[in-house]
C-alpha positions as MATLAB code, in Angstrom:
seq = 'MYAVVDTETTGLSPSHDRIIELAVIGLDAEGSMEWEWCSLINPGHAGTGHGLAVQVHQIYPRDVADAPTFADFAGYISRMLSGRALIGHNARFDLGMLAAEFQRLHQDLPEVPQICTSNLARDLGFRPYGLKDCCDALCIDVDGTHHALADARATAHLARVLVDFSSETMRSEIATCVRSLQHWPQVPVVTETPKTRPIPPVRGRALSAPGTADSRRSAENPAKGEDPRSAIDTFSIAADCPESRYLSAVEWVLEDREISPEQKQALSDLRAELNLSDEQVHNVHMAFIRGLAGSMWADDVLSNHEQFDLDIVGGLLNLSSEDVEYARDNPIELDLINEDYILPPGAKVVFTGEMSVPRSDWTARAKAAGLHVTGTVSGNTDYLVVPFGDTGSSKSRKARGLGVRVVSEQRFRRMIERAERESSSC';
ca = [
     163.729 -177.095    9.574;
     162.533 -179.628    7.006;
     160.232 -179.614    4.015;
     158.886 -182.874    2.394;
     158.435 -182.311   -1.290;
     156.596 -184.491   -3.922;
     155.766 -183.639   -7.549;
     153.549 -185.109  -10.280;
     154.962 -184.396  -13.756;
     154.139 -184.720  -17.276;
     157.206 -187.042  -17.726;
     160.661 -187.748  -16.453;
     162.758 -185.079  -18.255;
     163.296 -181.800  -16.380;
     164.323 -180.105  -19.522;
     161.135 -181.007  -21.433;
     158.498 -181.986  -18.878;
     156.587 -179.856  -16.377;
     155.321 -180.071  -12.831;
     151.528 -180.362  -12.831;
     151.094 -181.070   -9.057;
     153.285 -180.070   -6.115;
     152.968 -180.909   -2.430;
     155.108 -179.423    0.391;
     154.875 -180.536    4.060;
     156.644 -178.576    6.678;
     158.312 -180.474    9.504;
     159.802 -179.234   12.670;
     163.110 -180.275   14.093;
     161.571 -183.451   15.684;
     160.035 -184.416   12.274;
     156.482 -183.471   13.343;
     154.209 -181.858   10.785;
     153.774 -178.166   10.963;
     151.657 -177.475    7.927;
     150.901 -178.817    4.380;
     150.139 -177.381    1.068;
     149.338 -178.968   -2.363;
     148.106 -177.645   -5.593;
     147.654 -178.696   -9.230;
     149.667 -176.543  -11.531;
     148.685 -175.429  -15.112;
     151.562 -176.279  -17.444;
     150.273 -174.091  -20.172;
     150.215 -175.809  -23.656;
     152.356 -178.670  -22.486;
     149.328 -180.862  -21.526;
     149.539 -183.297  -18.646;
     151.571 -185.974  -20.370;
     150.963 -188.969  -22.501;
     150.490 -192.739  -22.136;
     151.937 -194.201  -19.068;
     152.523 -190.784  -17.304;
     148.806 -189.970  -17.374;
     147.895 -193.557  -16.339;
     150.177 -193.122  -13.361;
     149.062 -189.670  -12.032;
     145.480 -189.584  -13.398;
     145.772 -185.886  -13.934;
     143.988 -184.705  -17.062;
     143.788 -181.398  -18.954;
     140.491 -180.528  -17.468;
     141.936 -180.854  -13.976;
     144.650 -178.166  -14.528;
     142.699 -175.810  -16.945;
     141.818 -173.334  -14.180;
     144.803 -173.998  -11.899;
     147.545 -171.289  -11.365;
     150.762 -171.684  -13.296;
     154.182 -172.305  -11.697;
     155.066 -168.725  -12.258;
     151.971 -167.755  -10.213;
     153.139 -169.985   -7.326;
     156.912 -169.433   -7.536;
     157.138 -166.723   -4.983;
     155.082 -168.717   -2.460;
     157.080 -171.862   -3.173;
     160.354 -170.022   -2.557;
     158.883 -168.720    0.793;
     157.818 -172.247    1.850;
     161.168 -173.870    1.079;
     163.526 -171.217    2.130;
     165.719 -172.155    4.994;
     164.657 -175.782    5.032;
     166.385 -179.033    4.207;
     164.272 -181.039    1.649;
     163.056 -184.598    2.169;
     161.876 -186.672   -0.800;
     161.567 -190.105   -2.040;
     164.028 -189.781   -4.998;
     164.627 -186.236   -3.809;
     167.046 -185.537   -6.702;
     164.195 -185.906   -9.248;
     161.781 -183.623   -7.372;
     164.437 -180.967   -6.809;
     165.569 -181.207  -10.513;
     162.061 -180.611  -11.678;
     161.798 -177.588   -9.277;
     165.129 -176.281  -10.598;
     164.056 -176.528  -14.224;
     160.812 -174.691  -13.405;
     162.670 -171.819  -11.698;
     165.202 -171.810  -14.520;
     162.328 -171.083  -16.965;
     161.645 -167.962  -14.901;
     165.395 -167.173  -15.111;
     165.965 -167.975  -11.489;
     168.614 -170.427  -10.075;
     168.119 -172.437   -6.949;
     170.690 -172.586   -4.140;
     172.470 -175.748   -3.079;
     169.939 -177.446   -0.810;
     170.673 -180.046    1.901;
     168.599 -183.209    0.920;
     167.428 -186.344    2.705;
     166.371 -188.996    0.285;
     164.210 -191.724    1.724;
     164.674 -193.790   -1.344;
     168.429 -193.905   -0.933;
     168.103 -194.541    2.800;
     165.755 -197.540    2.070;
     168.028 -198.902   -0.527;
     171.040 -198.627    1.854;
     169.125 -200.477    4.460;
     168.417 -203.355    2.231;
     164.847 -202.691    1.141;
     164.050 -204.503   -2.193;
     162.112 -203.142   -3.963;
     162.466 -199.576   -2.551;
     159.579 -197.758   -4.259;
     157.526 -195.585   -1.895;
     154.641 -197.871   -1.560;
     156.837 -200.860   -1.258;
     158.688 -199.406    1.596;
     155.418 -198.253    3.313;
     153.911 -201.698    2.883;
     156.972 -203.346    4.373;
     156.826 -201.059    7.350;
     153.000 -201.252    7.818;
     152.657 -197.496    6.995;
     149.154 -196.739    5.815;
     148.946 -194.534    2.707;
     145.979 -192.382    1.507;
     146.598 -193.054   -2.119;
     149.392 -193.287   -4.697;
     150.719 -190.913   -7.333;
     148.830 -188.030   -5.794;
     151.506 -185.396   -4.650;
     149.978 -184.889   -1.153;
     149.390 -188.534   -0.563;
     152.968 -189.429   -1.529;
     154.421 -186.531    0.505;
     152.449 -187.726    3.541;
     153.716 -191.202    3.003;
     157.262 -189.925    2.515;
     156.899 -187.911    5.751;
     155.866 -191.135    7.650;
     158.722 -193.064    6.062;
     161.199 -190.496    7.050;
     160.009 -190.624   10.652;
     160.928 -194.287   10.543;
     164.220 -194.161    8.722;
     165.677 -190.782   10.011;
     166.690 -190.219   13.601;
     165.494 -186.712   13.902;
     166.665 -186.599   17.572;
     170.284 -187.025   16.562;
     172.141 -184.008   17.791;
     174.815 -184.657   15.177;
     172.321 -184.646   12.234;
     170.526 -181.574   13.679;
     173.816 -179.681   13.845;
     174.850 -180.664   10.351;
     171.431 -179.694    8.922;
     171.452 -176.420   10.811;
     175.008 -175.598    9.588;
     173.990 -176.390    5.972;
     170.735 -174.250    6.253;
     172.593 -171.364    7.621;
     175.069 -171.417    4.837;
     172.434 -171.516    2.075;
     171.966 -168.709   -0.397;
     168.418 -167.366   -0.417;
     165.860 -168.910   -2.634;
     164.829 -166.777   -5.569;
     163.201 -163.611   -4.486;
     160.052 -163.951   -6.710;
     156.879 -161.840   -6.126;
     154.107 -163.880   -4.557;
     151.176 -163.829   -7.103;
     149.004 -166.383   -5.257;
     149.264 -169.047   -2.662;
     145.660 -170.318   -2.943;
     145.916 -173.919   -4.225;
     143.718 -175.688   -6.785;
     143.277 -179.261   -5.351;
     141.867 -182.492   -6.454;
     140.605 -185.527   -4.493;
     143.130 -188.205   -3.616;
     142.360 -191.182   -5.894;
     141.884 -194.290   -3.696;
     144.314 -197.319   -3.539;
     142.969 -200.118   -5.594;
     141.588 -203.171   -3.961;
     141.590 -201.994   -0.256;
     138.517 -202.403    1.793;
     137.680 -198.997    3.283;
     135.122 -199.787    5.985;
     133.160 -202.509    7.606;
     129.364 -202.596    7.558;
     127.706 -200.124    9.855;
     125.163 -202.363   11.472;
     124.983 -206.114   12.062;
     121.409 -206.544   10.999;
     121.696 -204.417    7.800;
     124.112 -206.837    6.167;
     126.778 -209.516    6.803;
     130.317 -208.756    8.154;
     132.656 -208.110    5.395;
     135.318 -210.035    7.283;
     133.122 -213.010    8.204;
     130.606 -213.637    5.466;
     127.994 -216.498    5.992;
     128.875 -219.140    3.570;
     126.360 -219.841    0.913;
     124.213 -216.909    1.778;
     123.006 -214.630   -1.056;
     124.939 -211.332   -0.700;
     121.860 -209.359   -1.425;
     119.686 -211.221    1.089;
     120.187 -208.648    3.920;
     119.520 -205.650    1.655;
     115.965 -204.366    1.428;
     114.451 -204.215   -2.076;
     113.081 -200.779   -2.960;
     110.926 -199.570   -5.913;
     109.199 -196.483   -7.055;
     105.906 -196.766   -8.988;
     106.615 -196.148  -12.673;
     103.740 -193.697  -13.069;
     104.644 -191.408  -10.173;
     106.502 -188.059  -10.644;
     109.363 -189.237   -8.458;
     110.041 -192.108  -10.915;
     110.475 -189.693  -13.828;
     112.869 -187.572  -11.786;
     114.801 -190.592  -10.641;
     115.137 -191.705  -14.256;
     116.568 -188.274  -15.201;
     118.983 -188.313  -12.200;
     120.079 -191.856  -13.270;
     120.754 -190.601  -16.819;
     122.748 -187.423  -15.971;
     124.913 -189.313  -13.439;
     125.991 -192.078  -15.828;
     129.456 -190.401  -16.401;
     129.591 -188.853  -12.913;
     129.398 -185.356  -14.443;
     126.503 -182.974  -14.354;
     126.817 -180.255  -17.180;
     125.215 -176.819  -16.839;
     122.734 -177.892  -19.521;
     121.931 -181.104  -17.552;
     121.596 -179.261  -14.314;
     119.093 -176.836  -15.938;
     117.135 -179.824  -17.451;
     116.849 -181.262  -13.952;
     115.618 -177.976  -12.603;
     113.075 -177.645  -15.367;
     111.826 -181.172  -14.948;
     111.491 -180.649  -11.125;
     109.390 -177.512  -11.791;
     107.292 -179.470  -14.341;
     106.616 -182.281  -11.808;
     106.166 -179.803   -8.978;
     108.384 -181.657   -6.735;
     109.102 -180.334   -3.229;
     112.544 -179.967   -1.669;
     111.784 -183.071    0.478;
     110.643 -185.086   -2.603;
     113.812 -184.235   -4.456;
     116.040 -185.102   -1.486;
     114.276 -188.447   -1.047;
     114.859 -189.299   -4.784;
     118.486 -188.387   -4.379;
     118.731 -190.645   -1.284;
     117.047 -193.510   -3.022;
     119.509 -193.230   -5.914;
     122.586 -193.208   -3.725;
     121.233 -195.909   -1.403;
     120.665 -198.033   -4.458;
     124.108 -197.399   -5.605;
     125.421 -198.461   -2.185;
     123.278 -201.597   -2.449;
     124.960 -202.619   -5.696;
     128.404 -201.876   -4.142;
     127.724 -204.150   -1.050;
     126.482 -207.039   -3.184;
     129.885 -208.680   -2.879;
     130.015 -207.939    0.897;
     133.018 -205.584    0.576;
     132.987 -201.740    0.058;
     136.271 -200.714   -1.578;
     137.993 -197.450   -1.423;
     137.118 -196.850   -5.039;
     133.434 -197.484   -4.208;
     133.407 -195.098   -1.280;
     135.144 -192.530   -3.494;
     132.333 -192.959   -6.028;
     129.716 -192.555   -3.269;
     131.329 -189.262   -2.195;
     131.396 -188.037   -5.779;
     127.773 -188.854   -6.333;
     126.883 -187.318   -3.006;
     128.581 -184.092   -3.944;
     126.763 -183.962   -7.324;
     123.410 -184.428   -5.686;
     124.213 -181.843   -2.910;
     123.945 -184.391   -0.244;
     125.814 -183.969    3.095;
     128.480 -186.224    4.260;
     125.949 -187.532    6.841;
     123.638 -188.459    4.021;
     126.344 -190.281    2.177;
     127.301 -192.223    5.358;
     123.640 -193.133    5.967;
     123.434 -194.375    2.436;
     126.495 -196.409    2.784;
     125.212 -197.974    5.962;
     121.599 -198.377    4.898;
     121.749 -199.649    1.273;
     118.731 -200.833   -0.742;
     118.396 -202.958   -3.862;
     117.317 -200.553   -6.581;
     117.762 -201.730  -10.142;
     118.597 -199.317  -12.908;
     115.373 -197.756  -14.264;
     116.325 -196.695  -17.832;
     115.877 -199.621  -20.324;
     118.677 -198.439  -22.527;
     121.146 -199.479  -19.817;
     120.644 -203.004  -21.023;
     123.857 -204.271  -22.649;
     123.021 -206.221  -25.859;
     125.255 -208.969  -27.019;
     128.071 -207.700  -29.174;
     127.974 -204.139  -27.734;
     131.309 -202.466  -28.327;
     133.143 -201.232  -25.261;
     136.316 -199.405  -24.522;
     137.918 -199.133  -21.081;
     140.163 -196.251  -20.021;
     141.943 -195.042  -16.786;
     142.865 -196.631  -13.471;
     139.828 -198.503  -12.174;
     139.048 -200.428   -8.995;
     139.923 -203.736  -10.621;
     142.590 -204.244  -13.248;
     141.446 -203.479  -16.805;
     142.344 -207.116  -17.799;
     139.723 -208.408  -15.349;
     137.076 -206.018  -16.831;
     137.962 -207.143  -20.349;
     137.681 -210.843  -19.471;
     134.239 -210.251  -17.719;
     132.992 -208.189  -20.692;
     133.950 -210.778  -23.160;
     132.362 -213.482  -21.071;
     129.185 -211.530  -21.228;
     129.372 -211.367  -25.040;
     130.608 -207.829  -25.394;
     133.174 -206.764  -27.928;
     136.173 -204.999  -26.299;
     138.438 -202.826  -28.238;
     141.382 -200.535  -27.290;
     140.427 -197.419  -29.261;
     137.364 -195.324  -29.619;
     135.576 -195.144  -32.996;
     132.186 -194.171  -34.318;
     131.126 -197.799  -33.788;
     131.815 -197.770  -30.011;
     128.888 -198.038  -27.865;
     130.363 -197.204  -24.464;
     133.538 -195.728  -23.130;
     134.016 -196.829  -19.568;
     135.985 -194.386  -17.187;
     136.808 -194.543  -13.561;
     135.006 -191.654  -12.079;
     133.867 -189.354  -14.826;
     134.944 -187.614  -18.023;
     138.663 -187.277  -17.637;
     139.520 -185.004  -20.417;
     141.762 -187.579  -21.943;
     142.082 -188.136  -25.600;
     139.691 -191.034  -25.529;
     137.129 -189.029  -23.638;
     137.414 -186.074  -26.021;
     137.046 -188.357  -29.026;
     134.126 -190.240  -27.478;
     132.331 -186.917  -26.750;
     133.064 -185.741  -30.371;
     131.691 -188.983  -31.849;
     128.670 -189.035  -29.603;
     129.771 -192.190  -27.857;
     128.295 -192.615  -24.385;
     130.598 -192.234  -21.466;
     129.731 -194.218  -18.390;
     131.520 -194.542  -15.081;
     132.931 -197.853  -13.866;
     130.222 -198.110  -11.192;
     127.475 -197.563  -13.834;
     128.986 -200.173  -16.152;
     129.335 -202.612  -13.229;
     125.548 -202.319  -12.564;
     124.885 -202.706  -16.292;
     126.909 -205.863  -16.742;
     125.430 -207.316  -13.569;
     121.993 -206.803  -15.105;
     123.067 -208.525  -18.271;
     124.592 -211.379  -16.313;
     121.420 -211.895  -14.276;
     119.310 -211.915  -17.353;
     121.587 -214.256  -19.096;
     121.431 -216.754  -16.129;
     117.678 -216.633  -15.867;
     117.307 -217.652  -19.448;
];
């Protein structure tokens, strides 16, 4: 009877901007979920937006490069939404973007009954009445923000609080409106298979508590004055053993949280050269991710961003979810091996994207460590720091073209921690 809809777009103008991600959640008459669907959408040559829009939705050209177009999905979207009242947080905007996309296909949308949770919240006195503000006020947990599926799920939860789905009057009115609807455009279904992306985590939230009491302190009740690393075992690999060379290579290819086909082949060639068994390779991969977890637990809190990064690294290293969970709950102290991860004073650094901490905090910390922070990438830039990998943004493309090293936020965190330790020991 209902469909919750959320869009991520290149901007705010239906006439000029495009939908680049769409989520639809089907609800029954009682407001319970029946199904959900979400996909990235390739806008063609329109790109994924500029400036603030990209900072908000964090969708980059590389994310949509192999996604179907709206025309490919149009028939399936019509089928999903036909005969349903639409629910959205600022439903008018989402429906307007959908109407504009169908108009580009020379199709008009019918008049659709709408329930706008933003309007309901405002009428009930919520201030501010943004989606996350309303969810926070009502203690509704959200998966993430500015991801179409995460926002649609949050909107569905919010609707269950604000809307009386059991009201016979409302049901009757909605049913009457639906029966009187003209059909949605009869467009052939080209595909219904979505192209998805992970839901970026909400900044600053602690994801989980430590797995065992004896492996590290409780994140909620840290022991005052105790060294955060004191409960984490130190681990090392002899520099002259084959596993050390392979670990160094793994560390290098994962600095930007991407493994290119060329890097994958290089790792395979090195493994053959060193005659490493499957077990030895797995052990090196586990040492790397456990060492990463150790650096994350150093402040006694594992944030959503850090868990997200662990999952990314686990996937790149072909580790199972059980392996990643084990690494999270059994961290080790394993310093960076490659010596070129030492940050020299005056190194030029640029930050881009939505990170686990505000960019202003990173800028202050980098400057305190003697680094030079700028806002633009140039041939003199030493490092471009990105949230989880090469985003395909203009800064990333420029950095690649100029040969500037791109490192993930977690890698940079470990680099600056090393610089800070060495500075304090002098």
